[in-house]
C-alpha positions, 0 to 999 in steps of 0.5 A, spaced: 472 515 531 477 511 529 476 504 525 480 500 530 476 504 536 469 500 533 472 493 532 471 487 537 476 482 536 475 475 539 480 470 538 480 463 540 484 458 541 484 451 543 492 451 546 492 455 552 499 457 552 496 462 547 491 465 551 497 468 555 501 470 549 494 474 546 494 477 553 501 479 554 501 482 547 496 487 549 489 484 545 485 484 551 483 478 557 482 471 556 477 466 558 479 459 559 477 453 563 484 452 566 487 446 571 489 449 577 495 453 578 499 449 580 498 444 574 499 450 569 506 449 565 512 453 568 511 458 563 503 460 564 505 461 572 510 466 570 508 469 564 507 477 567 499 476 567 494 475 573 490 469 573 483 470 577 478 465 579 471 467 575 468 460 576 462 465 581 460 469 575 461 463 570 459 457 574 464 450 574 466 446 568 463 439 569 466 433 567 464 426 566 467 419 566 465 415 561 466 408 560 461 403 555 455 400 559 455 393 560 463 392 560 468 391 565 472 396 568 479 395 567 483 395 574 487 401 571 481 405 569 478 403 577 485 406 579 484 412 575 476 413 578 479 412 585 484 418 584 479 422 581 474 422 586 479 422 591 482 429 589 475 431 588 473 430 595 479 433 599 478 439 594 471 439 598 473 438 604 479 444 603 475 449 601 474 455 606 467 455 609 
C-alpha cells in the first residue's frame, strides 16, 4: 500500500470558488453552505461539477437578523428585513409537498 493511499487531506477555504477548483482538480468532494444555484457566479454554475443539495443529511443553516436592542430600526434596515422575510415566505410556499 502506497503512502498516498493512507493520507486523508482536508482543505478549508472561505472562498467558495476554490471549492469548485479543488473538486475539478480531482481532490475529492466539497461541502459548503452555498447560495441557491441561481445566485452562484457564472464560473461556478458551468464549472464541470455537479451540485447536490444535502440539507436532508446536514440540516439547514440558520441565519439571524441582528440589531442593537432598543435602537431605532432605520428605513433601509426595515426594507432589508422585509425583503428577506418575503423571500423566505415565497420559498416556503413554492416547496413541493
